[in-house]
N, CA, C and O atoms as a GROMACS GRO file, in nm:
protein
  416
    1MET      N    1   3.718   7.863  16.115
    1MET     CA    2   3.847   7.932  16.115
    1MET      C    3   3.916   7.909  16.249
    1MET      O    4   3.854   7.913  16.355
    2ASN      N    5   4.044   7.885  16.240
    2ASN     CA    6   4.125   7.866  16.360
    2ASN      C    7   4.240   7.965  16.361
    2ASN      O    8   4.293   8.003  16.257
    3ARG      N    9   4.277   8.004  16.482
    3ARG     CA   10   4.386   8.099  16.499
    3ARG      C   11   4.517   8.036  16.450
    3ARG      O   12   4.550   7.924  16.488
    4ALA      N   13   4.590   8.111  16.367
    4ALA     CA   14   4.719   8.066  16.317
    4ALA      C   15   4.834   8.130  16.393
    4ALA      O   16   4.932   8.063  16.426
    5CYS      N   17   4.821   8.261  16.422
    5CYS     CA   18   4.926   8.334  16.491
    5CYS      C   19   4.876   8.476  16.520
    5CYS      O   20   4.764   8.512  16.484
    6ALA      N   21   4.960   8.552  16.585
    6ALA     CA   22   4.932   8.694  16.604
    6ALA      C   23   4.978   8.769  16.479
    6ALA      O   24   5.080   8.732  16.420
    7LEU      N   25   4.906   8.872  16.440
    7LEU     CA   26   4.945   8.952  16.325
    7LEU      C   27   5.085   9.010  16.346
    7LEU      O   28   5.163   9.022  16.252
    8SER      N   29   5.116   9.046  16.469
    8SER     CA   30   5.247   9.103  16.501
    8SER      C   31   5.361   9.002  16.486
    8SER      O   32   5.478   9.041  16.485
    9ASP      N   33   5.329   8.871  16.473
    9ASP     CA   34   5.432   8.769  16.449
    9ASP      C   35   5.484   8.772  16.305
    9ASP      O   36   5.590   8.718  16.276
   10LEU      N   37   5.407   8.837  16.215
   10LEU     CA   38   5.440   8.835  16.073
   10LEU      C   39   5.516   8.960  16.031
   10LEU      O   40   5.472   9.072  16.056
   11ASP      N   41   5.632   8.939  15.968
   11ASP     CA   42   5.708   9.049  15.910
   11ASP      C   43   5.661   9.067  15.766
   11ASP      O   44   5.639   8.969  15.695
   12ASP      N   45   5.646   9.190  15.724
   12ASP     CA   46   5.599   9.220  15.588
   12ASP      C   47   5.690   9.156  15.483
   12ASP      O   48   5.812   9.178  15.483
   13GLY      N   49   5.630   9.076  15.393
   13GLY     CA   50   5.705   9.016  15.284
   13GLY      C   51   5.792   8.898  15.319
   13GLY      O   52   5.872   8.853  15.237
   14LYS      N   53   5.777   8.845  15.441
   14LYS     CA   54   5.859   8.730  15.483
   14LYS      C   55   5.768   8.611  15.511
   14LYS      O   56   5.674   8.623  15.589
   15PRO      N   57   5.795   8.494  15.449
   15PRO     CA   58   5.712   8.376  15.473
   15PRO      C   59   5.720   8.330  15.618
   15PRO      O   60   5.824   8.340  15.682
   16PHE      N   61   5.607   8.281  15.667
   16PHE     CA   62   5.598   8.235  15.805
   16PHE      C   63   5.524   8.101  15.804
   16PHE      O   64   5.405   8.097  15.771
   17GLY      N   65   5.592   7.993  15.839
   17GLY     CA   66   5.531   7.860  15.840
   17GLY      C   67   5.464   7.832  15.973
   17GLY      O   68   5.517   7.863  16.079
   18VAL      N   69   5.345   7.770  15.966
   18VAL     CA   70   5.268   7.738  16.085
   18VAL      C   71   5.178   7.619  16.052
   18VAL      O   72   5.151   7.593  15.935
   19GLU      N   73   5.133   7.547  16.154
   19GLU     CA   74   5.036   7.440  16.134
   19GLU      C   75   4.901   7.486  16.185
   19GLU      O   76   4.891   7.542  16.295
   20VAL      N   77   4.798   7.463  16.105
   20VAL     CA   78   4.660   7.494  16.144
   20VAL      C   79   4.581   7.365  16.124
   20VAL      O   80   4.570   7.315  16.012
   21ASP      N   81   4.526   7.312  16.232
   21ASP     CA   82   4.454   7.184  16.225
   21ASP      C   83   4.536   7.077  16.155
   21ASP      O   84   4.485   7.006  16.068
   22ASP      N   85   4.662   7.065  16.192
   22ASP     CA   86   4.754   6.965  16.136
   22ASP      C   87   4.785   6.984  15.988
   22ASP      O   88   4.841   6.895  15.924
   23GLU      N   89   4.750   7.099  15.932
   23GLU     CA   90   4.781   7.131  15.793
   23GLU      C   91   4.898   7.230  15.789
   23GLU      O   92   4.895   7.330  15.861
   24PRO      N   93   4.999   7.204  15.707
   24PRO     CA   94   5.108   7.300  15.694
   24PRO      C   95   5.062   7.422  15.613
   24PRO      O   96   5.010   7.407  15.502
   25VAL      N   97   5.080   7.540  15.669
   25VAL     CA   98   5.036   7.664  15.606
   25VAL      C   99   5.152   7.763  15.606
   25VAL      O  100   5.226   7.774  15.704
   26VAL      N  101   5.167   7.835  15.494
   26VAL     CA  102   5.262   7.944  15.490
   26VAL      C  103   5.182   8.074  15.484
   26VAL      O  104   5.093   8.089  15.400
   27LEU      N  105   5.214   8.166  15.572
   27LEU     CA  106   5.148   8.297  15.576
   27LEU      C  107   5.245   8.401  15.522
   27LEU      O  108   5.364   8.398  15.550
   28VAL      N  109   5.191   8.494  15.445
   28VAL     CA  110   5.272   8.604  15.394
   28VAL      C  111   5.193   8.732  15.416
   28VAL      O  112   5.081   8.748  15.366
   29ARG      N  113   5.252   8.823  15.490
   29ARG     CA  114   5.190   8.953  15.515
   29ARG      C  115   5.239   9.053  15.411
   29ARG      O  116   5.359   9.064  15.384
   30GLN      N  117   5.143   9.126  15.355
   30GLN     CA  118   5.174   9.236  15.264
   30GLN      C  119   5.093   9.356  15.311
   30GLN      O  120   4.977   9.372  15.274
   31GLY      N  121   5.155   9.439  15.394
   31GLY     CA  122   5.084   9.552  15.452
   31GLY      C  123   4.976   9.504  15.547
   31GLY      O  124   5.004   9.433  15.644
   32ASP      N  125   4.852   9.543  15.520
   32ASP     CA  126   4.740   9.502  15.606
   32ASP      C  127   4.677   9.371  15.562
   32ASP      O  128   4.581   9.325  15.624
   33GLU      N  129   4.729   9.311  15.455
   33GLU     CA  130   4.672   9.188  15.400
   33GLU      C  131   4.761   9.069  15.433
   33GLU      O  132   4.884   9.080  15.433
   34VAL      N  133   4.698   8.955  15.462
   34VAL     CA  134   4.772   8.832  15.488
   34VAL      C  135   4.721   8.724  15.394
   34VAL      O  136   4.600   8.705  15.379
   35HIS      N  137   4.813   8.653  15.330
   35HIS     CA  138   4.781   8.542  15.240
   35HIS      C  139   4.819   8.412  15.308
   35HIS      O  140   4.918   8.404  15.380
   36ALA      N  141   4.739   8.308  15.282
   36ALA     CA  142   4.767   8.175  15.338
   36ALA      C  143   4.763   8.072  15.226
   36ALA      O  144   4.664   8.063  15.152
   37LEU      N  145   4.869   7.996  15.214
   37LEU     CA  146   4.880   7.890  15.113
   37LEU      C  147   4.928   7.763  15.181
   37LEU      O  148   4.988   7.767  15.288
   38ARG      N  149   4.900   7.649  15.117
   38ARG     CA  150   4.956   7.524  15.168
   38ARG      C  151   5.108   7.534  15.161
   38ARG      O  152   5.164   7.573  15.059
   39ASP      N  153   5.173   7.500  15.270
   39ASP     CA  154   5.318   7.514  15.280
   39ASP      C  155   5.388   7.393  15.220
   39ASP      O  156   5.464   7.322  15.286
   40GLU      N  157   5.359   7.371  15.090
   40GLU     CA  158   5.421   7.260  15.021
   40GLU      C  159   5.421   7.288  14.871
   40GLU      O  160   5.315   7.308  14.810
   41CYS      N  161   5.537   7.290  14.812
   41CYS     CA  162   5.550   7.311  14.668
   41CYS      C  163   5.480   7.197  14.594
   41CYS      O  164   5.492   7.081  14.634
   42SER      N  165   5.408   7.230  14.488
   42SER     CA  166   5.336   7.127  14.412
   42SER      C  167   5.430   7.047  14.321
   42SER      O  168   5.391   6.943  14.266
   43HIS      N  169   5.552   7.093  14.304
   43HIS     CA  170   5.648   7.022  14.221
   43HIS      C  171   5.728   6.920  14.301
   43HIS      O  172   5.754   6.809  14.254
   44ALA      N  173   5.766   6.958  14.420
   44ALA     CA  174   5.843   6.872  14.509
   44ALA      C  175   5.794   6.897  14.651
   44ALA      O  176   5.749   7.007  14.684
   45THR      N  177   5.801   6.797  14.734
   45THR     CA  178   5.749   6.809  14.869
   45THR      C  179   5.846   6.890  14.956
   45THR      O  180   5.920   6.835  15.037
   46LEU      N  181   5.842   7.022  14.935
   46LEU     CA  182   5.931   7.113  15.007
   46LEU      C  183   5.849   7.226  15.066
   46LEU      O  184   5.748   7.266  15.009
   47SER      N  185   5.892   7.278  15.178
   47SER     CA  186   5.821   7.388  15.244
   47SER      C  187   5.843   7.520  15.171
   47SER      O  188   5.956   7.565  15.155
   48LEU      N  189   5.733   7.581  15.128
   48LEU     CA  190   5.742   7.712  15.065
   48LEU      C  191   5.785   7.818  15.165
   48LEU      O  192   5.841   7.921  15.126
   49SER      N  193   5.759   7.795  15.292
   49SER     CA  194   5.795   7.893  15.395
   49SER      C  195   5.946   7.911  15.406
   49SER      O  196   5.993   8.006  15.468
   50GLU      N  197   6.023   7.820  15.347
   50GLU     CA  198   6.168   7.833  15.347
   50GLU      C  199   6.218   7.913  15.227
   50GLU      O  200   6.338   7.939  15.215
   51GLY      N  201   6.125   7.952  15.139
   51GLY     CA  202   6.161   8.029  15.021
   51GLY      C  203   6.154   8.178  15.044
   51GLY      O  204   6.156   8.225  15.158
   52GLU      N  205   6.144   8.253  14.934
   52GLU     CA  206   6.140   8.399  14.940
   52GLU      C  207   6.015   8.451  14.873
   52GLU      O  208   5.958   8.386  14.786
   53VAL      N  209   5.973   8.569  14.915
   53VAL     CA  210   5.862   8.637  14.850
   53VAL      C  211   5.921   8.734  14.747
   53VAL      O  212   6.009   8.814  14.779
   54THR      N  213   5.871   8.724  14.624
   54THR     CA  214   5.917   8.810  14.516
   54THR      C  215   5.796   8.886  14.461
   54THR      O  216   5.685   8.872  14.513
   55ARG      N  217   5.817   8.966  14.358
   55ARG     CA  218   5.705   9.036  14.294
   55ARG      C  219   5.605   8.939  14.236
   55ARG      O  220   5.486   8.970  14.227
   56LYS      N  221   5.652   8.820  14.196
   56LYS     CA  222   5.564   8.720  14.136
   56LYS      C  223   5.488   8.636  14.238
   56LYS      O  224   5.388   8.572  14.203
   57GLY      N  225   5.533   8.635  14.362
   57GLY     CA  226   5.468   8.552  14.465
   57GLY      C  227   5.571   8.490  14.557
   57GLY      O  228   5.673   8.551  14.590
   58ILE      N  229   5.542   8.367  14.599
   58ILE     CA  230   5.636   8.297  14.686
   58ILE      C  231   5.713   8.195  14.603
   58ILE      O  232   5.655   8.116  14.529
   59GLU      N  233   5.844   8.198  14.618
   59GLU     CA  234   5.932   8.116  14.536
   59GLU      C  235   5.987   7.999  14.616
   59GLU      O  236   6.039   8.017  14.727
   60CYS      N  237   5.974   7.880  14.560
   60CYS     CA  238   6.030   7.760  14.622
   60CYS      C  239   6.183   7.771  14.620
   60CYS      O  240   6.242   7.805  14.518
   61TRP      N  241   6.245   7.744  14.730
   61TRP     CA  242   6.389   7.764  14.746
   61TRP      C  243   6.474   7.666  14.665
   61TRP      O  244   6.590   7.697  14.637
   62LEU      N  245   6.421   7.550  14.627
   62LEU     CA  246   6.506   7.451  14.561
   62LEU      C  247   6.510   7.465  14.408
   62LEU      O  248   6.618   7.475  14.350
   63HIS      N  249   6.394   7.466  14.344
   63HIS     CA  250   6.391   7.469  14.198
   63HIS      C  251   6.343   7.602  14.140
   63HIS      O  252   6.344   7.619  14.018
   64GLY      N  253   6.301   7.694  14.225
   64GLY     CA  254   6.265   7.827  14.178
   64GLY      C  255   6.124   7.845  14.128
   64GLY      O  256   6.092   7.951  14.073
   65SER      N  257   6.036   7.745  14.145
   65SER     CA  258   5.896   7.764  14.107
   65SER      C  259   5.836   7.875  14.193
   65SER      O  260   5.862   7.883  14.313
   66CYS      N  261   5.755   7.959  14.130
   66CYS     CA  262   5.695   8.072  14.200
   66CYS      C  263   5.544   8.058  14.194
   66CYS      O  264   5.488   8.024  14.089
   67PHE      N  265   5.475   8.086  14.306
   67PHE     CA  266   5.330   8.070  14.316
   67PHE      C  267   5.266   8.203  14.355
   67PHE      O  268   5.310   8.271  14.447
   68ASP      N  269   5.159   8.238  14.283
   68ASP     CA  270   5.084   8.360  14.310
   68ASP      C  271   5.022   8.352  14.450
   68ASP      O  272   4.962   8.250  14.485
   69LEU      N  273   5.037   8.457  14.529
   69LEU     CA  274   4.988   8.456  14.666
   69LEU      C  275   4.835   8.454  14.674
   69LEU      O  276   4.780   8.404  14.772
   70ARG      N  277   4.766   8.508  14.574
   70ARG     CA  278   4.620   8.514  14.576
   70ARG      C  279   4.554   8.389  14.518
   70ARG      O  280   4.447   8.348  14.564
   71THR      N  281   4.618   8.330  14.417
   71THR     CA  282   4.554   8.218  14.346
   71THR      C  283   4.624   8.084  14.366
   71THR      O  284   4.563   7.979  14.344
   72GLY      N  285   4.750   8.086  14.405
   72GLY     CA  286   4.827   7.963  14.418
   72GLY      C  287   4.879   7.910  14.286
   72GLY      O  288   4.946   7.807  14.283
   73GLN      N  289   4.848   7.979  14.176
   73GLN     CA  290   4.891   7.935  14.043
   73GLN      C  291   5.042   7.954  14.027
   73GLN      O  292   5.097   8.055  14.070
   74PRO      N  293   5.108   7.856  13.964
   74PRO     CA  294   5.252   7.872  13.940
   74PRO      C  295   5.275   7.969  13.825
   74PRO      O  296   5.203   7.969  13.726
   75SER      N  297   5.376   8.052  13.840
   75SER     CA  298   5.410   8.148  13.734
   75SER      C  299   5.544   8.115  13.668
   75SER      O  300   5.585   8.180  13.572
   76SER      N  301   5.611   8.013  13.721
   76SER     CA  302   5.738   7.972  13.661
   76SER      C  303   5.760   7.823  13.683
   76SER      O  304   5.719   7.768  13.786
   77PRO      N  305   5.824   7.757  13.586
   77PRO     CA  306   5.850   7.614  13.599
   77PRO      C  307   5.956   7.588  13.706
   77PRO      O  308   6.024   7.681  13.749
   78PRO      N  309   5.970   7.465  13.750
   78PRO     CA  310   5.912   7.345  13.691
   78PRO      C  311   5.770   7.311  13.739
   78PRO      O  312   5.710   7.219  13.684
   79ALA      N  313   5.716   7.380  13.838
   79ALA     CA  314   5.580   7.348  13.885
   79ALA      C  315   5.477   7.381  13.778
   79ALA      O  316   5.486   7.483  13.709
   80THR      N  317   5.380   7.293  13.764
   80THR     CA  318   5.270   7.315  13.670
   80THR      C  319   5.135   7.312  13.740
   80THR      O  320   5.035   7.356  13.683
   81GLU      N  321   5.131   7.262  13.862
   81GLU     CA  322   5.006   7.254  13.940
   81GLU      C  323   5.004   7.363  14.046
   81GLU      O  324   5.109   7.396  14.103
   82PRO      N  325   4.885   7.419  14.074
   82PRO     CA  326   4.876   7.521  14.178
   82PRO      C  327   4.886   7.461  14.318
   82PRO      O  328   4.872   7.340  14.337
   83VAL      N  329   4.910   7.546  14.415
   83VAL     CA  330   4.902   7.507  14.556
   83VAL      C  331   4.772   7.563  14.612
   83VAL      O  332   4.719   7.662  14.562
   84ASP      N  333   4.721   7.498  14.716
   84ASP     CA  334   4.597   7.543  14.777
   84ASP      C  335   4.613   7.678  14.844
   84ASP      O  336   4.717   7.708  14.903
   85VAL      N  337   4.509   7.759  14.833
   85VAL     CA  338   4.502   7.890  14.899
   85VAL      C  339   4.386   7.884  14.997
   85VAL      O  340   4.279   7.832  14.966
   86PHE      N  341   4.408   7.938  15.117
   86PHE     CA  342   4.307   7.931  15.222
   86PHE      C  343   4.254   8.070  15.258
   86PHE      O  344   4.329   8.168  15.251
   87PRO      N  345   4.126   8.079  15.295
   87PRO     CA  346   4.070   8.208  15.341
   87PRO      C  347   4.135   8.252  15.472
   87PRO      O  348   4.169   8.170  15.558
   88VAL      N  349   4.152   8.383  15.485
   88VAL     CA  350   4.215   8.442  15.604
   88VAL      C  351   4.125   8.552  15.659
   88VAL      O  352   4.064   8.628  15.584
   89GLU      N  353   4.117   8.559  15.791
   89GLU     CA  354   4.051   8.670  15.860
   89GLU      C  355   4.146   8.725  15.963
   89GLU      O  356   4.219   8.650  16.029
   90ILE      N  357   4.146   8.856  15.978
   90ILE     CA  358   4.225   8.920  16.083
   90ILE      C  359   4.126   8.977  16.183
   90ILE      O  360   4.041   9.058  16.148
   91ARG      N  361   4.139   8.934  16.307
   91ARG     CA  362   4.054   8.981  16.416
   91ARG      C  363   4.144   9.036  16.525
   91ARG      O  364   4.224   8.965  16.586
   92ASP      N  365   4.130   9.165  16.548
   92ASP     CA  366   4.218   9.235  16.642
   92ASP      C  367   4.362   9.213  16.597
   92ASP      O  368   4.399   9.257  16.488
   93ASP      N  369   4.444   9.147  16.678
   93ASP     CA  370   4.583   9.121  16.640
   93ASP      C  371   4.604   8.973  16.608
   93ASP      O  372   4.717   8.925  16.613
   94ASP      N  373   4.497   8.901  16.576
   94ASP     CA  374   4.509   8.758  16.549
   94ASP      C  375   4.476   8.726  16.404
   94ASP      O  376   4.388   8.789  16.343
   95VAL      N  377   4.547   8.628  16.349
   95VAL     CA  378   4.525   8.582  16.212
   95VAL      C  379   4.458   8.446  16.220
   95VAL      O  380   4.507   8.353  16.285
   96TYR      N  381   4.344   8.434  16.152
   96TYR     CA  382   4.268   8.310  16.148
   96TYR      C  383   4.268   8.256  16.005
   96TYR      O  384   4.258   8.332  15.909
   97VAL      N  385   4.281   8.123  15.993
   97VAL     CA  386   4.286   8.058  15.863
   97VAL      C  387   4.187   7.942  15.864
   97VAL      O  388   4.175   7.869  15.963
   98ASP      N  389   4.115   7.926  15.752
   98ASP     CA  390   4.021   7.815  15.737
   98ASP      C  391   4.082   7.715  15.638
   98ASP      O  392   4.077   7.736  15.517
   99VAL      N  393   4.139   7.606  15.691
   99VAL     CA  394   4.204   7.507  15.605
   99VAL      C  395   4.104   7.408  15.547
   99VAL      O  396   4.142   7.320  15.470
  100THR      N  397   3.975   7.421  15.583
  100THR     CA  398   3.874   7.332  15.527
  100THR      C  399   3.823   7.382  15.392
  100THR      O  400   3.755   7.308  15.320
  101VAL      N  401   3.854   7.507  15.358
  101VAL     CA  402   3.812   7.565  15.232
  101VAL      C  403   3.936   7.600  15.151
  101VAL      O  404   4.022   7.675  15.198
  102THR      N  405   3.946   7.544  15.031
  102THR     CA  406   4.062   7.572  14.948
  102THR      C  407   4.018   7.633  14.815
  102THR      O  408   3.913   7.598  14.761
  103THR      N  409   4.100   7.722  14.765
  103THR     CA  410   4.078   7.777  14.632
  103THR      C  411   4.212   7.778  14.560
  103THR      O  412   4.318   7.781  14.623
  104ASN      N  413   4.207   7.777  14.432
  104ASN     CA  414   4.328   7.795  14.351
  104ASN      C  415   4.293   7.804  14.205
  104ASN      O  416   4.382   7.820  14.121
   0.00000   0.00000   0.00000
């Protein structure tokens, strides 16, 4: 696990793009929980961190595909493939992400 940012850098419900070990990652804070996904829409090579967080997950700003924050599964077209989800640990005020382990 490598440090991605300080927990205090994250606004609740707002995507935050960062690189961890040269991998693009989007972090989304929801209260005391932080989700980490690959910062790239599976439909088009666009940064999810430029989109919005909705009840369904994180929405790609261009075509509206939405991805579940826990599983990376798309819940709306045109995306049909999931995005990678990474494990997150919070230590003190720091957010750590392991980009070597992916789930979806």
